[in-house]
N, C-alpha and C positions, 0 to 999 in steps of 0.2 A: 143495264147499258142502252143506250141509245143504239137504232139501227144505223148500219154505215149506207146512207140514202144514197149518195154518190156511185159509190161501187156497187151498191145493190141494184142500182138502177140500171147501170151499165153493164153487169152481169144478167139480170134477167132478161134486157132487151137482147144481147147476143144469144142468150139460150132459146128465147122465143123464137127469135128470126131462125136460130139454125134448125129448130123443131118445124116450123111452119115452112121453112124449103124441105127439110124431109117430107114431110107430110105431102108436099106436092110434087115430089118426083111420082113416078109409075110406079106401083106397089108390085112384087113377085109374089108368087104362089106364098112363102113362108118370109113375114118381114125380119129385116136383119136386127135392125134396133125396135125394143118396145119400151114401155113404162116400167119400172123394176118391178111395180106392185103386180103387170099383167104377167111379168116374166115367173114371180114368186107364184100367182097363183095357177100359171099354167105346170109350174111345178109340184104344186100342191096336187092339182089333177092329177097328174100323172104318176106321183107317190099313190092317190088314191086308187089306180086301176089295178085291178086283180092280178092275180101274179099269171094266172092264165091268159089274160088278155095280154101282159107285157111280154110273156113268153111266145104267145100267138105273133107278136108285133115282131118279137124278132126272128122266129121262121118265118115270115114272112118277108122280113128284111133280108133274111140270108137266101132266100129261095128265089130260083131263077125267074126273071120276069121279061117282059121284051124290051128289049131297046129302047131308051128315052121314057121310058115309064117309069116314074119315082115315085117313093114310098113316105108323102109329107107328114104322117106321124113320125117315123124312124128319123127325120130331119131335126124338125120341129122340138122334139125330144134333146137331140146332140144338142143344138144351138140352145136350149134351155141350161143343159147343164154347163156349157163353156160361161155360160153368162153368170151360172152361178157360181161357179169357180172363180170367175173373174172376182166376183163382190167378194166371196168367203176369202181370198188370199190377196187380196189387196193390199200393199203395204200402209195405208189411212185407215182407221179405224170407222165406219160405218155403224151408225144405230137410227131407228125410226122410232118415234117415242107419241104418244098422243095429247090431247089439250091439256090432260091434267100430269103430264109428263111421263107417263107409264110407258116402259121400255116394250117396243111391240118387236122390234127385229133387229139382230147384233151379228156382225161377222168376226173372222177369226181375231181380226187385229185388235178391235174392241174389245174381247173380250181377255185376251191376253194384255191389254192398257189398263183395263179395270181389275184383272184379276180374278175373275169370276168364269165358272163355266155357260155356255150359254142359255142350255137350262134353266138356271138360276137367273141370271138377267132377265128373261124375258117375262114381261110383268110386274117387275119391280119399277118402280120410282126412280128416275134417272138423279134427282134430287140427292136419290143415298148415296152417290159412290160424286159428289161435289164439297168440296172445302168450304167454297165461298156461297152459299146459302140463297143469299140478297141478289148475288149478280147474276146465278141461274134462274131465279124466280125473273125478274127483269126480264131477260131474253126469251123466257116463253111466254112474257108478257108481250113484247115485240111482233113473237112470231105468232100470237092469236091476231094480233091489229095490223098487221102489213104483210101484204103478199109478196115481197120482196125478199132475200135473201139477209138474213141477220146473223153479223157475227160476234162473237161476244170471247174474250181471253179472259179463264178464271182456271182456278185451281182444281184438281182431281184428286179425288181421295180414295186409291185402292183399296183394296181389302189388306196390302201389307202395310198399310199406313204410312208410306213414305208420297208425300204430295207431289203431283205432277202439272207443272204449267202446261195447259193445252188452249186451244182455238177452237171454240165451234161453230160451225158454219151449217144453220140451219134454212132448207126451203122446203115451202109447202107441196104437199104433192097430196092428189086422192086416190083412197085404196079400194082396189075393184074386189079385193077380197073380204072386205068389210064393209059392205052396201056402202060404197061411195066415201067412207068416214074419211077425216082429214086427218092426216097424218105430218109428222115433220121429220123429212129425211135430214138428219145430220153426221156431217163428217168432223171426225175428230180427230184434230192433225197435234202431236206431242212436240210442244216447243221447248223440250230441256235442252235439247243442242242447241239451238237458237237463244236461249236465254244467257247459256254457259257462254257461248261467242260473244253476246252484249255484254256481260259481266266480263269476259277479258278484254274486250274491246276498252268498255269502262275504264277498266284497270289501266290498260296501257295509257288511254288518254290521260287521266288522273298522272300518273307516272310523267307523262310527256309534259302536262301543262305545270308541273311542279318544277320539273328540269328546266322548262320556258321561265316560271317565273323565279327559280331560286338562281338561276344561272347569274353571272355579274355582267353578262355581255347583252346588249340591247338586241334582241331577234323581233322581227315585224315579218309577215307576209301581206302581200299586197296585189290587187287584181292589176287587171290591162287596164280598166277602166280608172287607173290611178285612185284607188282607194285603199283603205285599211282593212284587210280581215283579220287579222291578228295581229297585236302586238303584248310584247311579254310588258311584266311590271317594274323592270329596270327603266325599259324605254317610255312606259307611261309617266314613273317617277322625275326621269329628266325631264318631263314637261309638266308637270304639278299637277297630272291629270291621273283618272283612272283608268285599267283597259279598257273597260264598257264603254266611258265617253268616248274614246278613240275607235273602236273599231264600228267598220261599218259608213266612216267619214271619208271627205274627199281630201287628198292629202294638202292640198292647196288652202284647205281650209283650217291645216292644222300649222303649216309649215309658213304659209303667204307666197305669194308670187315672187319674191328675191330667194326665198330657199329652195322654191321647186325650180327655178331657173337654174341654180348653181350645180342641182343632181338630176338636172334632163338629157344632158347627153351620155351620162351613165344609165337611164332608165331606158334611152333608145336601145343601147348595147345589149342591156341583157334581154329585151324584148324581141332583139333579134336572134336570141338564143346563144348569146357568149355571157360567160362569167366577166362581172366589173370590179376590179377592185383599185381604191383612192382613198386619197384623205387631202379632206377640203374644209374650209368654215361655211357651215349650215346654219342658215337663219332661219329661227322658230319666232313664232309671235307671241311675246310676253316672257320670252326665255332669254335670247340672245343670240350668238352665233358662236356657241361651241364648234371645237375642230374635233372632226370626230374620222376614224379611220371606217370605212366600209364595204363590204363584200356583197355584191349582188350576185345571186345564182337562179337562172331560170326554174320557175314552175310550169311544169309540164302536165298535161291529163293524160287520160289513160292511150290516146291515140297518138301521145309527142308532141302536139300541140303546145305552144307558150301561152300559156293564161296569166302569166302576172310573175312575181318573184320573190322568193326570199332573200333577205337583208339581215347581215351580223354584223351589228355596229357597236364600236369601242370608243368611247369619248378619251382624247388624247391633249386636251387644253393642257392639262397640268405638266404632262409629257412634253408638249410643243414649249409651254413658259419654261418649262426647266431647262429645254433645249436651248432656248433662246438667251436664258440667263448664265448657262455652261459657256455660250458662243462669245457673250460677251465678255465673260470674264476669261475669256481664250485672248479674246483680243486686248484687252486689259492687259493681261499677264503677257502676251508678245511685245506691251507698247513698253511696258517695264523691263521686259529683259532688254529689248533695243536701246534703253535708256541706262540702264544699269551695265550694259556690255560697252556702251559708248564711254561711260564714267570710268567701267574697269581700264579700256583702252587708255583715257587720257590718263590715269592714275598709273596703268605700267608705264606708258613715256615718262611720266614724272620719277617715278621709280628707279626707271632705267637710267633718267637725269641725274639724279640723287645719288643711284649707286656708282656713275661715273666720275660723280663729283666728289664720293666719298674715296671711290679709289685715287683720285686726284690729291684729295685730301692727306690721304696716307703718305703718299710720294712727297707731299709738303712737308708731313710731322717730321720723315727721316731726313728729308734736307734740314728743315728748322733746328731739329736734333743734332745732327751734326754740326749745325752754322751756331747752334746754341754751345753747344760744347767746346767750339772754337773761339766764341768769344768769351765764355767763363773760362777757358784755359789763358787767353789773353789778357783778360781782365786782373786773374790771379798772380799770371807772371807780370804784367805790367804794373799793377799796383801793390797787393799784397804780398809778391816774392821780393819785388825791389826794396819795399817797408823792410821786410824782415833781413832782406840780405846786407842793408843799411844799419841792422841793429846787430845783427854779428859783427860786423866790420868793429862797430864802435866796440862793442864788448871784447873781442879779440885785441884791440887797442888797449883797453884797460888790463887786460890779462897779461900783456906784455911789458906793461908798466909795473905790475905786481911783481912778475918773475924776476924784472931788473931793480927792484928793492928802491922805485923813482914813486914818485910822490902823485895819487891817482887825484883829480879834479874832483871834486862833488857834484861839478855841473856837467862833469862828463856822465856819471851815473846817473842824474837828474834827468839828463837829454836818453839815455835808455830807454827807462821808464816812459818817459813822453813817447817814445816811438812805438813802445809796445800797446801803450794805452791807444794811441792813434792806430794802430795796427786790428787790435781788439774793436773798437768801435767802426773801421771801414769793414770788417768784416760781419761786423751785426746789420750793419747799414746794407750792405750787400746780402744779406740773409734775409733781411725785412724785404727787401725789393725781390728778391725769388719767391716768397711767400707771406702772406699774412690770412691768418684763418680766425681771428680774434673779433670781425667786425659784424658790428649786430646794429638795429637801427639805433640805439641810443649813441654809440660810438662813431656813427657813420661820417659827421662832420668833424671829428676828430681826425679819424682815420684821412679823409680826404686832406686835412691841414697838414697833415705829416707827410703827406703822398707829397704836396708840392712843394714841401720845405727838404725834402732831402738834396743831399748835394752831388748826389752822383748824376743827375740830370746836366745834359750838355747847354740846354737850352732853360733861361729861368721860366720858373711856373708859378702861377699865384692862385689863389682860390676867392670867387665874390660868389657871395650868399646874395639873393637877393630879396627874398622875403622869406618871412618865419613858414617854414614847412614841418611836417610830422611824418613820420613813416612807421608804422606798428609793426611792418613784417620783417623779418629780420633776414629772410632770405632774399625779400628784395634789395633791401639794405646790403647785401654781400653781393650782389650780381652789381648792383649800380656801383659800388667800389672797385669791384675788377673790370667794369667797364673803361671806368675813369682812367683806371690803371694802363689797361692796354691801348687804350686813347693817348694816353700820353708818351708810353714807350715809343709806339708808332711815330707820334709827330717828332720825341726826339731824334729817332733813326731816319725817317725821310723828309719831313716838313723841310728842312734847312731853313727854321723859322728862327726870329729874334725874341718871341714871346708866346707864351703856353697860358692860355686862360681857362680854368677850370670853374664851371657856374652851376649854381645849383637855387631853383625858383621852381615858382608856380606857375600855371597855365590854367584856363578856362575848366579844362578837363582832366587837372593833375598835375602832379610833380614833372620837371623837365632837369636831365641832369646834362651838359655842353660842356664838350671838349673843343676849343677854339683856337688854331693858329693860324700865324700871320706868313705863312710860307709858300713853296711854290704851287700849293693846289692841288686839288683831286683829279685827275683827267677824266674828262666824260666816257672816252672809249674805252674806260676801264669799269665802267659800273658793273659790267656783265662779268666782270673777270677777279672780283674780289678774294683776296688771300686769305689766308686762313682766320686772321685778327677779326675780318669783320665777319667771318664766319662764327666765330666765337662768341664775338659779342653780338650777333643778332639772334643767337641762339640764347643766352642769356636775357634779352630783353624780351623775346616772346616765351619764355619759361616764366616771367612774372606778369605775363598778360600783357607786355607793352609794346613798343615798336621803335624799330633803331632806323634813324635817316640819316644821312651822307651827303653831304652837299658844299658845293664851292661856292662862297658869297661874294657877290660881284667887286668889293673891293679886294681879295686875292684871300689865296691862303685855304684851310679845310676847315668845316664845324661838322663835327660827331655828335649829335642829341639822341637821348633816348627819353621816350615820352612815357611816363609810369602813368596809368588810368590811378583814379581815386580808390574804386572798389577793387582791391586786387584779388585774382582769382587764385584756386591752390597752384601748386607747382605743377605744369603739366606735363604729364608723362609723354603725350602725342599730340601734335600741331595739325589741325584742319583732317583729321578723323587718320592719317595715313603716318604724319612725317614722325620720325624716332628720333629720338635725341642721340648723340655720341656715344657711341660704345662704351662702357668703364674704364676700358685698357687705353684706348685714345683720352680722354677725357682726363685719366692718370697721369697719361705722358704730357699732355697741354698743362694741367697744375706742378708737375715739377719741374718742365721747362722754363714756364712764365712765370 
């Protein structure tokens, strides 16, 4: 490996300056710091001294001397021993090897690190304990060619076989005990803990990166100078780029001036140390302006100063569109509810009016029922009963003659028979006037002719067929007949007319049935108070898909017209979506009465 020149130069400069400064100080009787080689040489010299001399020195050291007189030799040995202890018990392993890489010295930490006792380490090549031989050879080469500190990271291979990452820091020194030979004093720093911490840190960073990249939320980290420091893949995917393309670039370059202007107030707030949360449309270049929900949190350094911010971003464009659509639907629903409510109110008023009208009709039905019963009773009494009474008187007269053995005239018997036949004819006509159920489309014209030819009418009636017509619907034909009969009955009762004309013809849109009289007419103030007969005729007209019209011509009288279209619908059960026909009981009663 290449030497770390900058670091080496700085450290060498500081060390040399310190040594020069120390050498420039006034020296004492015994120097406090020396070169390690000088200390070790002095230690060996002390060890090489005879026991007697050491004993003598010790005894001299314990002997009584005059005050102020010191034993330089004893103090030197004590200082040397202290430095030897510091060297041996240093927490960092120290070795010294020569130009060939053989170990010349080693402390206790180095022996423990390499797994060999000191006596076996001395003289062995240091490469024997290196797992990466090429790295150590390059390190040794740099030591030979450089006068600065050389640092190299490599793998050590102790005797136990477990490799240890280590950092070698070598500096050339001159040995005083080896005739000025050049040695490389090397500090061996165990990097196992640091490597494990780095590995753990990398694992945490990988985990954090996986979380950032896999989370559906968009995360960014921005600096105070408005630059992206980190972006998640979700954020980059929204912009159609990669995180590497965005990191380090100014925010204005990615967003543009309009987008930056939209978030500037929130950036100012977060840079003041406050959390900002907002929803707005943010414009991006070449992307558009999605609606985003953003939460900005201040990013602080170790001293608590705000250096930027973290941003958590969620794209809520779809949610906003859904909310807008929901709001629009809500307004539309409210509008329709108001319309339907208005329609229901109108229909409710009409229904209330219809209920009131039907209650009135029920009263009219009861009144008409009583009146019709009275009329029927009167007609039976004045007509058929009188006729039968006359027949009874004539039959009793004939019986008295036969009892007295008198001659009975044939004419009397024939007259009785004639009166009975007339009574049967009147009864038959009266029954036909009450109900006719055999009217169909083919027999409509004949039924109308029979209707106007009846002798029961007080006012003469006539039928006019203005043009050929054809009705295919039997139900429509039956309703037309009953409308005509009701109109003729009303004209006979109320019109005080001299003539009633029943006309059947065609118009541009269909068939028209009309009943016209020359009577007193129909007062205009009664248009909104029609009786039961009008409602029955109007119901029958609407049931066939037609319409009923009652008017008073200028020449006087009343004209009831039913306009029937050519395309007849089926019998309607409801009219205008809510109108119901008369109940079956009412219709049964009306049929029985009319």
